[in-house]
C-alpha positions, 0 to 999 in steps of 0.5 A, spaced: 194 323 250 194 326 242 198 331 240 193 335 238 189 335 244 187 342 247 189 346 253 183 351 255 185 357 260 183 364 262 186 370 260 189 371 267 193 365 267 195 365 260 203 364 261 203 358 266 198 355 261 202 356 255 208 353 259 204 347 260 202 346 253 209 347 251 211 341 256 205 337 255 205 337 247 198 341 247 195 346 243 193 352 248 186 356 247 184 362 251 177 362 253 174 369 252 170 372 258 166 378 258 163 381 265 156 384 265 154 390 269 151 386 274 157 381 275 154 375 271 159 372 266 159 370 259 164 365 256 166 363 249 170 357 248 173 355 241 168 352 237 172 346 234 173 342 240 173 334 240 177 328 244 181 330 250 181 337 252 185 339 258 182 345 262 187 349 267 184 353 273 188 355 279 183 355 284 185 361 289 180 366 290 175 360 288 168 362 288 167 365 282 172 360 278 167 355 280 162 358 276 167 359 270 168 351 271 161 349 271 160 354 265 166 352 261 165 344 262 158 344 260 159 348 254 165 343 252 161 337 252 156 341 248 161 342 243 163 335 243 169 334 248 169 326 250 174 327 255 175 333 260 181 333 265 181 339 270 188 341 272 187 345 278 194 346 281 191 349 287 185 345 289 180 350 294 175 348 299 179 342 301 180 344 309 173 343 311 173 335 311 168 334 317 162 338 320 165 341 327 159 344 329 151 342 327 149 345 321 156 346 318 157 345 310 162 339 309 165 343 303 170 338 301 165 333 300 160 338 296 166 341 292 169 335 290 162 332 288 161 338 284 168 337 280 167 330 279 160 331 276 164 336 271 170 332 269 173 325 267 180 326 271 183 331 276 191 333 277 192 337 283 198 339 287 198 338 295 191 338 296 189 339 304 187 332 305 187 331 313 182 326 315 182 322 308 187 317 305 187 319 298 184 325 293 179 320 290 175 320 297 174 327 296 173 328 288 171 321 286 174 320 279 177 314 276 183 319 275 184 323 281 192 325 281 195 329 287 202 331 286 207 334 291 211 340 291 215 337 297 220 334 293 222 340 289 222 344 295 226 339 299 231 340 293 231 347 293 232 347 301 238 343 301 241 347 296 240 354 299 240 352 306 245 345 307 244 342 313 238 346 315 232 342 320 225 342 316 220 344 321 212 343 320 208 348 324 203 343 325 201 336 325 198 336 318 204 339 315 208 332 317 206 329 311 210 334 307 216 335 312 217 328 312 217 327 305 222 333 303 227 331 309 227 323 307 229 325 300 235 330 302 237 326 308 235 332 313 233 332 320 226 334 321 220 335 326 213 338 327 210 343 332 204 343 336 199 348 334 193 350 338 188 354 334 183 359 337 181 362 330 182 364 323 188 369 326 189 366 333 194 360 334 199 358 339 205 354 337 209 349 341 216 348 339 219 340 339 224 340 345 230 340 341 236 345 341 235 351 337 240 355 338 245 357 332 240 352 327 238 354 320 231 352 320 226 352 314 218 352 316 215 347 311 208 347 309 203 346 304 199 353 304 200 359 307 194 363 307 193 368 313 201 367 315 199 366 323 201 359 324 208 361 320 209 367 324 208 364 331 212 359 329 218 363 327 217 368 333 218 362 337 224 359 333 227 366 334 226 367 341 229 360 342 236 362 338 235 360 331 240 362 327 236 363 321 228 362 319 226 361 312 219 359 309 218 354 304 210 352 301 207 349 296 201 354 295 203 362 296 196 364 298 198 370 303 192 373 304 192 380 306 198 382 309 200 375 311 207 376 307 209 382 311 207 379 318 211 373 317 217 377 315 216 381 321 216 375 325 223 374 323 223 370 317 228 371 312 227 368 305 220 365 303 220 360 297 214 357 294 212 353 288 208 356 282 202 353 283 199 360 285 203 366 281 207 370 287 214 373 287 216 368 292 215 362 286 222 359 286 220 352 283 216 349 278 211 344 278 209 344 270 214 338 268 211 334 273 204 336 271 206 335 264 208 328 266 202 326 269 198 328 263 202 324 259 200 318 263 192 319 262 188 315 257 187 318 251 
């Protein structure tokens, strides 16, 4: 990628975007944003754009941000940008990957196609891909790169809780738990989950000796916190000496963080894919490396 390439960002993500620009040798440029009284947006991109441009947007609270991406990407093309890469450390709308009841929108396929129509490449971190094998199936682009925060979280856990058991709260977390545990030589297991709704779940611990163990719950995302809280309660009831949480994406909607604290969780660690006080490891170096590997 040419050294003069631009990294576009919005004012609310200025700090992480500038850190990435520094790491990847890009020129940061802020997209000016104005909100009209009726809620509509007016964006203004730098007038001098060309070649390969990177756009940073973390898609937590995604609905308005998807409109921003539409306006920004189309305007960048009109300004002469030949190649446009989206860096979305958190990629929203990936969990709905099939219609569970007739008439449901399969948002993963719809939003994935929408993004593929705007960008030439995508870099994200731990997208929630449960029933498909690769990010490219959800976002059909020639370069659809899915990085993982699990190895970095595994390193942190090994340093902070030597000998801890890594536990996935459900079967979907098995891929991240296994990856982190293998890199650090840690024991790992996965719970069984039965979901009754967005905030109602039952958790069954695997049949292991929990008394006196240090356990770290590891997952890709913490949203409502209900699954993590229920798993933490079960572990405390089983006699675990400590229960911590490590997640790639710290969404923590509403009182989620308080709920998992009250369930017996000690420490909460996350990557910086979503800005949060729990951020403990940075994905910026890995994202910068991925950008350097893209064609100019």
